[in-house]
C-alpha positions as CSV (number, residue, x, y, z in Angstrom):
1,M,69.0,25.6,6.3
2,E,65.2,26.1,6.4
3,N,63.4,24.7,9.4
4,Q,61.0,22.3,7.8
5,L,58.9,21.9,11.0
6,L,58.2,25.6,11.2
7,K,57.3,25.7,7.5
8,V,54.8,22.8,7.9
9,I,53.2,24.6,10.9
10,T,53.1,28.0,9.1
11,D,51.6,26.4,5.9
12,S,48.8,24.9,8.0
13,K,47.5,28.5,8.7
14,V,46.4,27.7,12.2
15,E,46.0,30.4,14.8
16,Q,49.3,31.8,16.3
17,S,48.6,30.3,19.7
18,T,48.1,26.9,18.1
19,A,51.2,27.3,16.0
20,L,53.3,28.2,19.1
21,S,51.9,25.2,21.0
22,L,52.8,22.8,18.1
23,Q,56.4,24.3,18.0
24,N,56.8,23.7,21.7
25,A,55.5,20.2,21.5
26,F,57.5,18.9,18.5
27,L,60.5,21.1,18.1
28,P,62.7,19.1,20.6
29,F,61.9,15.9,18.7
30,Y,62.8,17.7,15.4
31,D,66.1,19.0,16.7
32,N,67.1,15.7,18.2
33,L,66.3,13.7,15.0
34,L,68.3,16.2,12.9
35,S,71.4,15.6,15.1
36,W,71.1,11.8,14.7
37,S,70.4,12.2,11.0
38,E,73.7,14.0,10.6
39,K,75.6,11.3,12.5
40,A,73.8,8.5,10.5
41,K,75.2,9.9,7.3
42,T,78.8,9.5,8.6
43,L,78.4,5.9,9.6
44,V,79.2,3.5,6.8
45,V,80.1,-0.1,7.4
46,T,82.1,-1.8,4.7
47,D,83.9,-4.6,6.7
48,A,83.0,-7.1,9.4
49,S,85.8,-5.8,11.6
50,Q,84.0,-2.4,12.0
51,V,82.3,-3.5,15.3
52,R,82.4,0.0,16.8
53,E,80.6,1.5,13.9
54,M,78.0,-1.2,13.9
55,K,77.4,-0.6,17.6
56,M,77.0,3.1,17.0
57,A,74.5,2.4,14.2
58,R,72.4,0.3,16.6
59,E,72.5,3.1,19.2
60,G,71.4,5.7,16.6
61,R,68.6,3.5,15.2
62,L,67.2,2.9,18.7
63,A,67.5,6.7,19.5
64,L,65.6,7.6,16.3
65,R,62.9,5.0,17.1
66,D,62.5,6.5,20.6
67,I,62.1,9.9,19.0
68,R,59.4,8.6,16.6
69,V,57.5,6.8,19.4
70,A,57.6,9.7,21.7
71,A,56.4,12.1,18.9
72,N,53.5,9.8,18.1
73,K,52.4,9.7,21.7
74,K,52.5,13.5,21.8
75,R,50.4,13.5,18.5
76,I,47.8,11.2,20.0
77,A,47.5,13.4,23.2
78,L,47.2,16.6,21.2
79,K,44.5,15.1,18.8
80,E,42.5,13.9,21.8
81,D,42.6,17.3,23.3
82,S,41.7,18.8,19.9
83,T,38.7,16.5,19.6
84,R,37.5,17.5,23.1
85,Y,38.0,21.1,22.1
86,G,35.9,20.7,18.9
87,K,33.1,19.0,20.9
88,A,33.2,21.8,23.5
89,V,33.0,24.4,20.7
90,Q,30.0,22.6,19.2
91,N,28.2,22.3,22.6
92,V,28.6,26.0,23.3
93,Y,27.2,26.8,19.9
94,N,24.2,24.4,20.4
95,L,23.4,26.2,23.6
96,I,23.4,29.6,22.0
97,D,21.3,28.3,19.0
98,D,18.7,26.6,21.3
99,L,18.3,29.9,23.2
100,C,18.1,32.1,20.1
101,T,15.9,30.1,17.7
102,P,12.6,30.2,19.7
103,A,12.9,33.9,20.5
104,E,13.9,34.7,17.0
105,K,10.9,32.7,15.6
106,H,8.5,34.4,18.0
107,L,9.7,37.9,17.0
108,E,9.5,37.0,13.3
109,E,5.8,35.9,13.8
110,Q,5.1,39.3,15.4
111,E,7.0,41.1,12.7
112,K,5.1,39.3,9.8
113,F,1.7,39.0,11.5
114,V,-0.2,40.2,8.5
115,E,1.6,38.1,6.0
116,I,1.2,34.9,8.1
117,Q,-2.5,35.5,8.6
118,E,-3.0,35.9,4.9
119,E,-1.1,32.7,4.2
120,N,-3.2,30.8,6.7
121,R,-6.4,32.2,5.2
122,K,-5.3,31.2,1.7
123,A,-4.3,27.7,2.8
124,E,-7.7,27.2,4.6
125,L,-9.5,28.5,1.6
126,K,-7.6,26.2,-0.8
127,A,-8.5,23.2,1.4
128,I,-12.2,24.1,1.3
129,R,-12.3,24.7,-2.4
130,T,-10.3,21.6,-3.2
131,A,-12.8,19.5,-1.3
132,E,-15.7,21.2,-3.2
133,L,-14.1,20.7,-6.6
134,A,-13.2,17.0,-5.9
135,P,-16.2,15.6,-7.9
136,Y,-15.1,17.7,-10.9
137,M,-11.3,17.2,-10.6
138,E,-10.9,15.9,-14.2
139,F,-12.1,19.2,-15.5
140,S,-10.3,21.5,-13.1
141,G,-6.9,21.4,-14.8
142,C,-4.0,23.3,-13.2
143,V,-6.2,25.7,-11.2
144,I,-6.3,23.1,-8.5
145,Y,-2.8,24.2,-7.4
146,S,-3.7,27.9,-6.8
147,L,-7.3,27.8,-5.6
148,G,-6.4,30.0,-2.6
149,E,-5.3,32.8,-4.9
150,Y,-8.6,33.4,-6.7
151,T,-11.2,35.9,-5.7
152,E,-14.7,34.5,-4.8
153,D,-16.1,35.5,-8.2
154,E,-13.3,33.9,-10.1
155,Y,-13.6,30.7,-8.1
156,Q,-17.4,30.5,-8.6
157,K,-16.8,30.8,-12.4
158,I,-14.3,27.9,-12.2
159,L,-16.8,25.8,-10.2
160,S,-19.6,26.6,-12.5
161,D,-17.5,25.6,-15.6
162,C,-16.5,22.3,-14.0
163,K,-20.1,21.5,-13.1
164,E,-21.2,22.2,-16.6
165,A,-18.4,20.1,-18.1
166,L,-19.4,17.2,-15.9
167,E,-23.1,17.5,-16.9
168,N,-22.1,17.7,-20.6
169,K,-20.0,14.5,-20.2
170,I,-22.9,12.6,-18.5
171,A,-25.3,13.8,-21.2
172,E,-23.0,12.8,-24.0
173,E,-22.4,9.4,-22.5
174,A,-26.1,8.9,-22.1
175,Q,-26.8,10.0,-25.6
176,A,-24.0,7.7,-26.9
177,E,-25.6,4.8,-25.1
178,L,-29.0,5.6,-26.5
179,D,-27.5,5.8,-30.0
180,R,-25.8,2.5,-29.5
181,I,-29.0,0.8,-28.4
182,A,-31.0,2.4,-31.3
183,K,-28.3,1.2,-33.7
184,E,-28.4,-2.3,-32.3
185,Q,-32.2,-2.3,-32.5
186,E,-32.0,-1.0,-36.0
187,K,-29.6,-3.8,-36.9
188,V,-31.8,-6.5,-35.4
189,E,-34.8,-5.0,-37.2
190,R,-33.1,-4.9,-40.6
191,Q,-31.7,-8.4,-40.2
192,S,-35.2,-9.6,-39.3
193,R,-36.7,-8.0,-42.4
194,M,-34.0,-9.6,-44.6
195,F,-34.7,-13.0,-43.0
196,E,-38.5,-12.6,-43.6
197,L,-37.7,-12.2,-47.4
198,G,-35.9,-15.5,-47.2
199,F,-32.3,-14.4,-47.0
200,K,-29.8,-16.4,-45.0
201,F,-26.8,-14.9,-43.2
202,V,-23.6,-16.5,-44.3
203,G,-20.1,-15.2,-43.7
204,G,-21.2,-11.6,-43.1
205,D,-23.5,-11.6,-46.2
206,F,-27.3,-11.8,-46.6
207,V,-27.7,-14.5,-49.3
208,Y,-30.7,-15.5,-51.3
209,K,-29.9,-17.7,-54.2
210,G,-27.9,-15.4,-56.5
211,L,-28.4,-12.2,-54.5
212,H,-25.7,-11.1,-52.0
213,Y,-25.7,-8.1,-49.6
214,R,-23.0,-7.3,-47.1
215,L,-24.2,-6.5,-43.6
216,W,-22.2,-3.2,-43.6
217,Y,-24.0,-2.3,-46.8
218,I,-27.4,-2.9,-45.3
219,M,-26.5,-0.9,-42.1
220,N,-24.9,2.0,-44.0
221,F,-28.3,3.5,-45.1
222,S,-30.2,6.1,-43.1
223,T,-33.7,5.1,-42.1
224,E,-35.4,6.7,-45.1
225,A,-32.7,5.5,-47.6
226,F,-33.0,1.9,-46.3
227,E,-36.7,1.9,-46.9
228,A,-36.1,2.8,-50.5
229,E,-33.3,0.2,-50.8
230,F,-35.4,-2.4,-49.2
231,L,-38.1,-1.9,-51.8
232,D,-35.4,-2.3,-54.4
233,I,-34.2,-5.6,-52.7
234,I,-37.8,-6.9,-52.8
235,K,-38.0,-6.0,-56.5
236,R,-34.7,-7.8,-57.3
237,K,-35.7,-10.9,-55.3
238,E,-39.0,-11.0,-57.2
239,E,-37.2,-10.7,-60.6
240,L,-34.8,-13.4,-59.6
241,D,-37.6,-15.7,-58.5
242,L,-39.4,-15.1,-61.8
243,R,-36.3,-15.8,-63.8
244,I,-35.7,-19.1,-62.0
245,E,-39.3,-20.1,-62.4
246,Q,-39.0,-19.4,-66.1
247,V,-35.8,-21.6,-66.3
248,I,-37.5,-24.4,-64.4
249,A,-40.6,-24.1,-66.6
250,I,-38.4,-24.3,-69.7
251,H,-36.6,-27.3,-68.3
252,K,-39.8,-29.1,-67.6
253,Q,-40.9,-28.5,-71.2
254,N,-37.5,-29.5,-72.5
255,I,-37.2,-26.3,-74.6
256,P,-33.8,-24.7,-75.4
257,V,-33.1,-21.5,-73.5
258,V,-31.0,-18.4,-74.1
259,T,-27.4,-18.4,-72.9
260,E,-27.7,-15.4,-70.4
261,I,-30.4,-14.0,-68.0
262,N,-29.7,-10.5,-66.5
263,I,-30.5,-10.2,-62.8
264,P,-29.6,-6.8,-61.1
265,V,-27.5,-7.0,-57.9
266,F,-26.5,-3.8,-56.0
267,N,-26.0,-0.9,-58.5
268,N,-24.0,-3.0,-61.1
269,P,-26.2,-5.9,-62.2
270,P,-24.0,-9.0,-63.0
271,A,-25.3,-11.7,-65.2
272,I,-26.7,-15.2,-64.6
273,T,-24.4,-17.1,-67.0
274,V,-25.1,-20.4,-68.6
275,L,-22.4,-22.9,-67.7
276,K,-22.2,-26.6,-68.5
277,S,-22.2,-29.1,-65.7
278,S,-18.6,-29.9,-66.3
279,P,-15.9,-27.4,-65.1
280,P,-15.7,-24.4,-64.6
281,C,-19.3,-24.5,-63.3
282,A,-19.0,-27.5,-61.1
283,S,-16.7,-30.5,-60.7
284,Y,-18.0,-34.0,-60.7
285,S,-16.6,-36.6,-58.2
286,K,-16.5,-40.1,-59.6
287,V,-15.8,-41.4,-56.1
288,N,-19.1,-40.3,-54.4
289,H,-21.0,-39.3,-57.6
290,S,-21.5,-35.7,-56.5
291,F,-21.0,-32.2,-57.9
292,H,-18.9,-29.5,-56.2
293,C,-19.3,-25.8,-56.4
294,F,-16.7,-24.1,-58.6
295,L,-16.8,-21.0,-56.4
296,C,-15.9,-22.5,-53.0
297,G,-15.4,-26.2,-53.7
298,A,-18.2,-27.3,-51.4
299,K,-20.6,-30.1,-52.2
300,L,-23.8,-29.2,-54.2
301,S,-27.2,-30.6,-52.9
302,E,-30.4,-31.1,-54.8
303,I,-33.1,-28.5,-54.1
304,G,-35.8,-30.0,-56.3
305,L,-36.6,-30.2,-60.0
306,G,-33.0,-31.0,-60.7
307,G,-31.7,-27.8,-59.2
308,L,-28.5,-27.7,-57.1
309,E,-27.4,-25.4,-54.2
310,C,-24.0,-25.0,-52.6
311,D,-23.9,-26.2,-49.0
312,D,-21.5,-23.4,-48.0
313,C,-22.0,-20.3,-50.2
314,L,-25.6,-21.1,-51.0
315,T,-25.1,-20.4,-54.7
316,A,-28.0,-21.8,-56.8
317,F,-27.4,-23.8,-60.0
318,I,-30.4,-24.2,-62.3
319,P,-30.4,-27.1,-64.8
320,F,-31.7,-26.7,-68.4
321,L,-30.9,-27.8,-72.0
322,D,-29.0,-25.5,-74.4
323,E,-29.9,-25.0,-78.0
324,V,-28.2,-28.2,-79.1
325,G,-29.7,-30.3,-76.3
326,N,-26.8,-30.4,-73.8
327,Q,-27.6,-30.6,-70.1
328,C,-26.5,-27.2,-68.5
329,L,-26.4,-25.3,-65.2
330,A,-27.1,-21.6,-64.8
331,S,-25.2,-19.9,-62.0
332,Q,-24.4,-16.4,-60.9
333,K,-20.8,-15.2,-61.6
């Protein structure tokens, strides 16, 4: 029969001296327990009268327990010794390492003297160049990581490019601010000139009676183009004022008028269309006896000579009599 104890020790692949020590320590326990194991197989109690067999079973159980307890004590003793052995091995190695490392490092420094000096020079050079490039860091890119590797000519080129990039950025920002200020001044000036003509600023539009100009439209012109457009605005305003004066004059004389008066606005001149005072031109409230604008629904207020103007959109409504004598209002579409 194969000795299982020897197989376990052999499979552990410990040194021969250690294997022999384990055999000497545990083989007596192994042989003794095998003997009792064989006896245990022959002891079978089937009746209460088998007092002798029960006594022998007790004796065998206690013997096996003693073997197990003694083997455990031996295991504890051997492991404690093994732990002390492991610590001793580590301590011996630490001593050797502590003695070798400083001497080894010193000799390596002597062996690689040139390389170490070059690395130190590059590290010092990188620190100096990094500090010098700090104000231009946003323009340096990835070169910041290898500044110690560049020749002096290469580095001076990098530094010069970074300085130029910063100067260009400052100049661009300054020019952008000047352009913004000029644009704002131009906006104020153009608004002022529109106000001087009598326009009001309502909801993003310059409004004068039937004329409407968007702010973005006014600001979209270049300086020269705006001067030409402004002259055209003046012309359109004068034409509108003249048409309104004509309507008012006709109204005062109670003379029938034509049904349409053309007034140019932007590049597509819409028409001043004759609309009666009932819808869709204006709605009449029987509650407060007032007219309301058909464009926005706001109340219309008198502006003299029977004329009406919207309180919100400032659309003008000019009264007159049509060809059959009906009271009418003229309003821009």
